[in-house]
N, C-alpha and C positions, 0 to 999 in steps of 0.2 A: 402154282407155287409163289410166295414174295419174294420180289427181289431186295435183298439187303443192302444197304449203303451203310458204308463205313470211313468215317472220320477220323481223323487224326487229331486227338487234343493236347496242348501242350502238358507238358508237365506242370504239375502244381506243386505249392509248399504249403505245408498242414498249418503254417503258423502264419501264414500271410495269403490276405484274401486275393483273389484274382481279380487285375484292374482290365475294362474294357479299352478298347481304341480310344474312345470319346473322354473318356477318365483320364488318360495319357496326354490329351488335346488342353482336356482344362486345366491339368496341372501346370503343363508346360507354358499357357496364358497365365495363372494364378501368382508365379514364381517372379516373372519381372513386373507384373501390377503389383506387387506389396514391397517389391524394391523401389517403384516408383512411389509408392504412398509413402515410405518410410523415406525417402531423400528427402521429398515434399516439406515431411511434418519438420526435417532436422535442418531445412533451409532457414537461413535467417531474414529478419523481418526489416523490413523498410528500410534504410537509415532516416535519421531525420538530417533534413536540409533548409536551412535559411538561407537567401542571399539579396542581400543588398542590392536594388536595381537603379534606387534614384535617390538623390538628395536632394532637398529645395529649402535655401532658406522661407523661413516665417518673418513677414512685415507685424511688427508688433504696437506700430504708432499707433496704433489707432484701438478702441476694447477689443474688436473683431482680429482676427487671425486671416492675415491676409498672402495669399502666396501666390506666384504669376502663373498665368496658362495662357498656352498661344492656339487661340483660334481660329484656323485657317491662316496661320500664319502669323498673325497680329498677337503679339505678348501683352497680357490684358491683370490688372489685379481681380482677383476670384476670393471671395470670402469662402475658406475651409469650411464644408459646415458636414459634417460627420450624422447631425443631424434631420440633415436633409435626405429622404429617400430617392429623391432624384435630384438630376444636377440641372438646375435650373441659368437659362439666357435671358440677360436685360432686353428687354426691349429697344430699348434708343441701341442698344449696343448691334444686336441683330439688324436692325434699318444702316446703320452708319457702316456696318464691315459688308454690306449687301448680302447676307447670307439667306439661303433660299428656303422660305416653309414648307414645311408640308403640306401638301393639297390633300391628305386622307385624313392624317390625325391632328387632334388639339386634344388640351389636357385642361383642367378645372383646378388649379393651384389652391389650398387651404391654406393660411396661414395666421398670423396673428393677426391682423388686419383683416380678416375678412377672404371672399375666394377671387382670381385674377382667372380668368378665360381665354386663349388667345390659342393661335394655329401651333403645332412646333416648331421647331427651327431643324435643319439639315443640315450640319456644317460638315465639312469634307475631314477638319480632322480637328481633335481637342488636346493638347501633349502637356504633359506634365514632368518638368525634371529633364526631358529629352525622350521621353514612353508616351508612348500613342496609347490613349485610353478610350476602355471600349465596354460596352456592356455586357456583362453574362448570359447576354441572349445572343442567338445565333446571326441576326437580322444582319442586313448586309451591309447598313449603312447607318448614322446617329439619326435618333429624332429626339428633341429634346425639347424639355419645356420651354415655355417666354413667360413671362412675366413681367409688369413694371414696379422696379424695384426701389426703394425710397434711398438707397445710398448716395453716398457721394461721391468726389473724388479722394484719390490715391496717388499721390505724388503728379496733381494735375491730369489726373487719368479717371474718367469714370470705372466704377466696380461695372465687371463685366459678368457676373454672375455669383451662382453660389456651386461649389462644387461638392456635391453631393456623394453619399454611399451607394448609387447603384454604378459610379467609373472607380470609387476609391476600393470599394469591396472585393475588386480582386487582387488585392493587397494586405498585407498585416502593415499597421500603420505607427513608425513609433514616434512618437510626438514628444522632442524634445524641448517643454519649455523654456529652462534656462538660459539653454543655447541657441533658441529662435530654430528649429531645424526639423522637417518634416524629413521622413525615410520612408521608401515604400521597401517593402519586402517581400518577395517570394517564400511561401514555406510551406513546404511538405512530410507526409506523414512523420508529422511531432506531436506530443501529447506534452504534458505534466508541464517540468518545469523549464523551456527550450531555448531561453532568450540568453543571447549572448552577451549580458550586460555584467560586469563586473562587482559591479554593487549589488547589495541586497534589494531584495523586491518581492514583492504581495499581488500571489493571485486574489482577484477579487472576483466574489462569490458573482455569476450573472446570469441571464435568462436571454431566449432571442425570442420572443412570441411570433414574430415575423421575419422575412429574409431582411439581412442588413438591419436590425435592429438589436443594439445589445442592453441591457436593462439593469443596475446595478442597485439591492438594496441599499439605501441611506436611513440610517436616524437621526432624524429633526426631534428634538425635545421629549425623545421617548419612543415615539411613534415611526415604525416603519412605513418610509417611500419608497415608490418601486423608480428609480432616476434616469435619463437616458442622457449617455454622455455626448453631448451637444457642443463641439467647439463652432459653431456656428451662431448660439449665443453667447453675447458681451457678459453677462453676468450668470453665475447660477438663479436657478427661479423658480419659485414655489409655484404651481399651477393650479388653476381650480379646482382638480380632484383632490390634490394635496393639503390647499386648504381644508376641504370637506373631513378629509384625516386628520388634521390637527385643531380643528373646530374652531378656525379663522372666520372672521366675518368682516367684508369690507368696511362696515364701521369699527373697527377693532384697530385696523394700520390705515384710516382715516388720515389720523394725525402724522402718519411716518412721514417723512419727504417722499414726493411722489418724482415718477417720471414716465414721459409722454413713450410707450413702445411702439416701435414701425416697423415692420416687416412684408411679410408677400401679402396681398390685400391691397384694400385704400383705405384701410381707416388704420386712426395711431387709438393704441389700449392706454387707459392708463394703469400702469404698475406703482409700487410702495417697497421700497426698504426698511424691511423690516428686520429688527434685532430676535435674536432667539438665544435659546440657554447654550445649546449645541448640538452641533454638527457631526456624526461619526460616517466615514466611509474605508470599510474594512476595517482594520485594527485602529486607525487613525481618529482621534477627536479633537473637534477644536471647539474651543469655548467663545461664547458668543457672537456666532458668525452676524451679519448681516446679507441678507439673502432678499432679492426682487422678489417681491408677493403680488398676485394679481387673477383677473381671471378669465386670460389666457387659456387656452388649449391645443395639446398637439394631439397623439394615439388617445386614446380613449384610457388603456390603461398605465400610461404616461402621468407618474405625480407630481415629477420636477426636472429639471434640466441641471444637468453638472456643467459650467460654463467653461468660458475659455477663462476666466478670472482662476479657475482651481485647476485649470491645467497648467499654465503658465508657471506655475514654481515646480512643477514636478518632471518626470518622466514618464508618457502614458503608452502602454502597448496594445495597441487595439488588434487582437487577432480574428480576426475574422475566417481564418482557415480551422480554428480549433473553439468559437465564440466563446473567449476569453479575454478579460481587460488584466493587466498587471500594471502595477504602478512601484515609482521609487522615487526616493524624497532626498536629493543631495542632501 
């Protein structure tokens, strides 16, 4: 005889399918998950934050823009140089201050005057406006390139070096040319027109081909040249690639007023001040500008430099946080 087993079945609702215990567990899990996703979707985006952290005066007594930087506690005049990818210390200053050299690292610097290779220096501190400057890398110490710089004295003190974008790019830079003032700003979660300026300003189109380099399209006599915003260049300059785009030859500019340009490297380069018909930056057009022109080179993709002479009459905000450049003309 077969033994029969009898099991009690729960009453069923013919209009509602029965759920297994696993289905109930899945539903119990899915409900809080859906609520969490809904809450996340409804949470507001982080608020844009612009916080000025330091303000320093700009000495405009020379064609360059000079700021005071403290190296190992000694205040020194430095050239504010947004066009330099690396901060550079002057070799004589390194020796005078007794800054230690890096036993493991040397840098070959290429500039207007050629190449200069020396062992790096390892200062304990580089301070601007009370703010300790550090590169974006996680290196436990500073290792800065050293070069023999051809610059003179500011207020009887030798130029200490070039303050470049490796240390500046941790901040947005507000360069107030008319008031001779540089403000370092910390910017987080911002986009669009986020500047605290009360006056109208314009966002310039930019390209960021490599880290810490912002290029701006500039029209010179109807030709588009890619310009680097270079506060370290005393004069707005058309470089060799820009000359090629404009069809300019050395013979054509030979009669223009010459200038012996000095920079990184041991040699001087003869440049000429040449008058053009027009130059347009953003929506602003300048008639008959006189620009420095010559066979110097920077990065391969840089046709010209917008220098300190272009910056002085303007307010310019260099936003490394958003890869944008804003300009206002008081």
